[in-house]
C-alpha positions as CSV (number, residue, x, y, z in Angstrom):
1,M,165.4,30.5,225.0
2,E,163.3,33.6,224.8
3,N,162.9,33.1,221.0
4,Y,160.8,30.0,221.7
5,Y,158.2,32.0,223.8
6,R,155.7,32.9,221.1
7,E,156.1,29.6,219.2
8,L,155.3,27.7,222.4
9,V,152.3,29.9,223.3
10,C,150.9,29.3,219.8
11,F,151.5,25.6,220.0
12,L,149.8,25.3,223.4
13,N,147.0,27.7,222.4
14,A,146.2,25.4,219.5
15,K,146.2,22.4,221.9
16,L,144.2,24.1,224.7
17,G,142.1,26.6,222.8
18,N,142.7,29.2,225.5
19,R,145.5,31.7,225.0
20,Q,145.6,33.0,228.6
21,V,146.0,29.4,229.9
22,A,148.7,28.8,227.2
23,E,150.6,31.9,228.3
24,D,150.4,30.9,232.0
25,V,151.7,27.4,231.2
26,V,154.6,28.9,229.2
27,H,155.4,31.3,232.0
28,D,155.5,28.4,234.5
29,A,157.7,26.3,232.1
30,Y,160.2,29.2,231.8
31,V,160.3,29.7,235.6
32,R,160.8,25.9,236.0
33,V,163.7,26.0,233.5
34,L,165.2,29.1,235.1
35,E,165.0,27.6,238.6
36,R,166.7,24.3,237.7
37,S,169.2,23.4,240.3
38,S,171.2,21.3,237.9
39,E,174.5,22.7,236.7
40,T,174.4,20.6,233.6
41,P,173.6,22.8,230.6
42,I,170.5,21.9,228.7
43,E,171.6,20.4,225.3
44,Q,168.3,21.0,223.5
45,P,166.6,24.0,225.1
46,R,163.7,24.1,222.7
47,A,162.9,20.4,223.3
48,F,163.4,20.7,227.0
49,L,161.1,23.8,227.2
50,Y,158.3,22.0,225.2
51,R,158.6,18.9,227.4
52,T,158.4,21.0,230.5
53,A,155.3,22.9,229.2
54,L,153.6,19.7,228.2
55,N,154.3,18.1,231.5
56,L,152.7,21.2,233.2
57,V,149.6,20.8,231.0
58,I,149.4,17.1,231.8
59,D,149.7,17.9,235.6
60,G,147.0,20.6,235.1
61,H,144.7,18.0,233.5
62,R,145.4,15.6,236.4
63,R,144.5,18.3,238.9
64,N,141.4,19.0,236.7
65,A,142.9,22.5,236.7
66,L,142.5,23.9,233.2
67,R,140.4,26.5,234.8
68,Q,142.6,29.6,235.1
69,V,145.7,28.4,236.8
70,E,147.6,31.1,238.7
71,P,151.3,30.2,239.0
72,L,151.9,31.6,242.5
73,D,150.4,29.7,245.4
74,V,149.3,33.0,246.9
75,L,147.2,33.9,243.9
76,D,145.5,30.5,243.8
77,S,141.7,30.5,244.2
78,E,141.1,30.8,247.9
79,E,139.5,27.3,248.1
80,R,142.3,26.0,250.3
81,F,141.5,28.7,252.8
82,A,137.7,28.5,252.6
83,A,137.5,26.3,255.7
84,G,138.2,29.5,257.5
85,S,140.4,28.0,260.2
86,P,142.4,30.7,262.0
87,H,145.7,28.9,261.0
88,A,144.8,28.9,257.3
89,T,143.6,32.5,257.4
90,H,146.9,33.6,259.1
91,D,149.0,31.5,256.7
92,Y,147.2,33.1,253.7
93,G,147.6,36.6,255.1
94,Q,151.3,35.9,255.8
95,R,151.9,34.6,252.3
96,L,150.0,37.6,250.8
97,A,152.2,39.9,252.9
98,M,155.4,38.2,251.6
99,L,154.1,38.5,248.0
100,E,153.5,42.2,248.5
101,R,157.0,42.7,250.0
102,A,158.6,40.8,247.0
103,L,156.6,42.8,244.5
104,A,157.6,46.0,246.2
105,E,161.2,45.2,245.5
106,L,160.6,45.1,241.7
107,P,161.0,48.0,239.3
108,A,157.6,49.7,238.6
109,A,157.1,48.4,235.1
110,C,157.9,44.9,236.0
111,R,155.5,45.0,239.0
112,D,152.7,46.7,237.0
113,S,153.0,44.2,234.2
114,F,152.6,41.3,236.6
115,L,149.7,42.9,238.5
116,L,147.8,43.9,235.4
117,R,148.1,40.3,234.1
118,K,147.4,38.5,237.3
119,L,144.9,40.7,239.1
120,E,143.1,42.5,236.2
121,G,143.5,39.6,233.7
122,L,144.7,41.9,230.9
123,S,146.4,40.3,227.9
124,H,150.0,40.9,227.1
125,L,149.0,43.2,224.3
126,Q,146.6,45.2,226.5
127,I,149.4,45.6,229.1
128,A,151.9,46.7,226.4
129,E,149.5,49.4,225.2
130,R,148.6,50.6,228.7
131,L,152.3,50.8,229.8
132,G,153.6,52.0,226.4
133,I,156.1,49.2,226.2
134,S,156.6,46.2,223.7
135,R,154.6,43.0,224.2
136,T,158.0,41.2,224.4
137,L,159.1,43.4,227.3
138,V,155.7,42.7,229.0
139,E,156.4,38.9,228.7
140,K,159.9,39.3,230.2
141,H,158.6,41.5,233.0
142,I,156.0,38.9,234.0
143,V,158.4,36.0,233.9
144,N,160.9,38.0,235.9
145,A,158.3,39.1,238.5
146,M,157.1,35.5,239.0
147,K,160.7,34.2,239.3
148,H,161.6,37.0,241.8
149,C,158.5,36.4,243.9
150,R,159.1,32.6,244.0
151,V,162.7,33.0,245.0
152,R,162.0,35.6,247.7
153,I,159.1,33.6,249.2
154,R,161.2,30.5,249.3
155,E,164.0,32.4,251.0
156,W,161.7,33.9,253.6
157,D,160.0,30.5,254.2
158,A,163.4,29.0,254.9
159,H,163.9,31.5,257.8
């Protein structure tokens, strides 16, 4: 499935006119596919991935969210917590602490790729140059970091 990554980014970039949003949507699509609970194998992975990505774009439009969409709830714009209620502030702080714990469990290059992308907004190419690794490896690191964080936060939320 990884061979479709660039193809799908190019396809969505042409549709959306924004490479960073296209990359984020593709990341989310990959995470959705990787987290599928169904045991049934995907018969046409390319088509399934495209459909998943397009559904995410449609959902994004519905939420009027083609502003930069961060895939992890914790990294969302803080609008949800702007009300400043003590509960919301506590919840946000708690989720941020969980995210930091999950990130700390990752290998350094994986964590750094994720943070450079999500916090500093660097492109995959800029991250690859900075870390001295291939762009493909940067892409894999970011997808792996997102998946790891989602899984761990879900596990911790369950307890």
